Every structure is written in structure tokens, then in C-alpha cells.
N, C-alpha and C positions, 0 to 999 in steps of 0.2 A: 187277127186278134190273138192276145196271149192265151196260154193254156189255162183252162178253168181249174178252180180249186177242187180237190178231190177228197175233202173230208165230209163227215156225216152231217146231215140236217135232220131237223125234228118238225113234224107237222101234226100236232095234236088234233083231237077230234073237234074241239071247240073252234079251231080255225078251219079245219078241213070241211066241216059241214056248215059253216056260216053262210047265211044268205045275204049278208051285208058286204061281204068282201068279194072282189073280183078274183078270177082264176090266177091272174098274174100277181095280185097282192098276196095271195096264199103262197105262191111260189117264192116271192120275195121274202115273206115272213120266214119260210124254211131256210132260205139263204142266210138271213140275219142270225138265225139260231146257230148255224154252222160257224159263222164269223165271230160270234160272241162266245163260243164255247171255251176258247182258250183264256181270254181275259175277263169274261163276264159281260162284255159289251162289244159292240161293233163300232169302229170308227172309220168306215169306208166313206168316201165322197160319193156324191150323186153321179159324178163322171165315171167312177169305177164301176158302179152299178149299171149305168147306161151301156158301157162297153161290154160288161159281162153278159148282158141279156140282149143287147142290140135293140134297145128301145129308146124313146125320147126322154129328155129331161122332165117334161111335163108328166109323163107316165110314172116315173120314179117318184117325183114330188107328190103326186096325187095318191099313190099307193102307200107311201110312208105316212101321208096325212090320215089315210083310212085306218091304218094300224094304230096310230096315236089316238085318234078320236074314239076308236073302239076299245081302248084300254089294253091292247095286246102288246104294245111296246111303249117305252118312254124315251123321248129324245131330249137331250141336254146339250146345250152349247158350252164349250169350254173356252174361256177367255185367257189371253196372254196376261201374265201377272201385272197387275197395276194399270191395265188398259181395258178399253172396250173392244179391242181387236179379237175377233173370233179365231181361235187356234185350231179347234177341232170340234167334231160333233160325236157324242156318245149315244148310241142307241142300244137300249137294254131291253131284254125280254121280261115281260111282267111275270114275276115268279109266282103270283097268286093264281095266274091262269095256266101257266105252263111249268110243270116241275123241270128244273134243269137237270140234264143228264151228263154224266162224265163220259165223253166220247173221245178223249184226247188220243187214244190209240188210233183213231182214224185220221189224225193230222199227219200229213207227210212232212218230211224234213224241210221241204222247200216252202211249206205253207203254214209253218208252226205259229205264225203271228200274222193276223190280217193287216197289221200296219206295215205292209211291205214297202220297199223303196218306191215302187211305181205308184202306190196308193198315196204315199206322202207327197210325191211330186204333183199328182193331180189335185190334192188338197191345196197345195201351195198355189197351183194355177188358179183355182177358184177364187182364192184370195186376191191374186193379182188382177183377175178380170173384174172384180168388184171395184178396185181402186183406180184402174187405168181409165183416163178420161175419154179415150177414143176406142170404142168397141166395134171393131170390124174384123171380118175373117176369123172368127172364133176357132173353127176346126183347124185351119192352117196354123194358127197361133198355138194351139194345144200341142200339135205334133212338133212344132219347133221347140216348145217349152220342154217336152219330154226328151227330145234329142240333147238338149242342153243339161238335162238332169239337175234342174234348179231345186235346191232345197233350202232349208231355213236361213243359213248364213247369207247366201246369195240373195234370197228373197228380201231379207232385211235391208240390203244394200240398194236393191231396186226400189223398194218402197220408200226409203229415205230420199232417194233421188227424185221420185215422182212427187212426194210431198213438197220438196224444196221448189221444184219447177212450178207446181201449182200456186205455191205461196208468194214467190217473188219474181218469177219470170213471165214472159209473154204468154206462156201456156194458160195462165189463169185469166188472160184478157181476151185471147183470140185463139179459138180452138183449131183454126186452120194451120197454126204453127205446130200442132201436136203431131208427131210422126205416127204412122200406122203401127199397131202393136208388134207386127211381125218385123217391121223395119227397126223399131226401137230394140227388140231382142236380138235380131240377127247381127246388128252393127254395134251391139253393146253400148247403147246410147246412155245407159245409166252411169257410164264413166265420163260422160261429157261434163265440162264445167257448167255450173248453173249461173247464167248471166242475168243480173237484175234487169227489170224491164226497161228502165231508162237507159242503161248502158247498152243493152241489146238494140234499142232503137237508134242510138247514136252510131253503133257499128254499121248498121244497115245503111244509114244515111251517108256515112263516110265511104263505105265500100261500093256504093252505087252512084257515086258522084252527085249526091244530093237527091237522087231519084228514089222513089218508094218501090217496095216489092211489087206493087200493083202496076207501076210503069213498066217494070221488067217483064211482067206477064203479058201486058198488052202489046209491048214492042221490044222483044228480046234482042233485036238486031242492034240496039243502041249500046249494048254492052260489049 
């Protein structure tokens, strides 16, 4: 796992002695104060926090929920201009409960902004995973996504391709034609031509001498 951040965190008494928060939730709160110190809010993804603390997605979701419900933090979704597409999540420390302290001298030159390249990549993956219609082998897919360093421009290309496939191709009618997400990414399938459903069906019929893909699966020797 990558090196942990090394800047200061704050754990005020109202959080430290709370009987409503779990021990991990208190630790997560402290981490959020560190990440929000530079910008005034944290916009790390759940996956970033999972990796940082080696816990499950459910644990992160539950702990952030506890902090929001208790009024310790505020969570706000940021949408892409003119759309309902979630671009980021800002988590702000409740200033009425926790006085914000200026600890910028504790931020190292490599961690001056928690919107690191790796964190942005994980945020984009979370968005990809929400829209891809076949969700299998998530961990392997995350590792592949990270190695590809997919960011906003490439993500937009991938999303446009998926939207087109689901809208006019066989993807929207038969999910068995949708490749595994790792296959889709590894083979750069977003660069494929999107073939409308009727045309796709005609190509399969002509290419298989009038036989259907089911025929090929049942008796591959005929080809």
C-alpha cells in the first residue's frame, strides 16, 4: 500500500469522548480533519479511505454516516456542470463543533493537497463502476484502472462509449454480450465501433453462415 499521509490531525474532546461513535469512526474523523486542513474540506473517495486503513467499504460508509448524523461533518455531492453526474464529494468539518486550526506547516511537499493523482483516479473508477453494466472482479478491475491512470478526459471517452452501447447496440438487449470490465479496459474496447442492434444481428448471421451464436456454442466444430 502507498505511503500514509504525514500531516497533523485533530481529535477534539466532543469526538474523543463521544459514546455514540465507534473507535474507528473517531479515527476517521481525525483523518478527515487532516485532509480538510488545506482546502477546508476533504474530497477523498471511499476507496482511498479503504486502502488507507485496510477496512471494508461498508465500514467507511457506516462511519461517515455516523459523523454526518451526529453533526460532526457535512457531506455534499458536487455535480458536473449542467448534469446530474456526481463529480466529487466534499466532506467538511462542522465549524460549530470543532474550531479549525491552521496546521499547514505539517503538510509535506508531496501531500500538500489531498486531491492527489491517485485519489482522482480512484474517484473516476467509482464513477465507472456505477455506470458499467457488468460488475464482476471489482478488485482486479481497480488495479487495472490504476495502472492505466484513467483521469477525466479518458473517463469521458469511456462513459460516452458505454452510453452509446447501452442505447443502440446489443448491450442494451442482451447482457451476455457485454464484456467483463477487465476485458473492456485491457483491450481498450471503448475504441470499438458501436454497431446498432439490427446491423450487429445481420453481421452475426452472415459471419456464421446463417447460424446463431447459440449454435456456435452448442456445436463449435461446425465453424
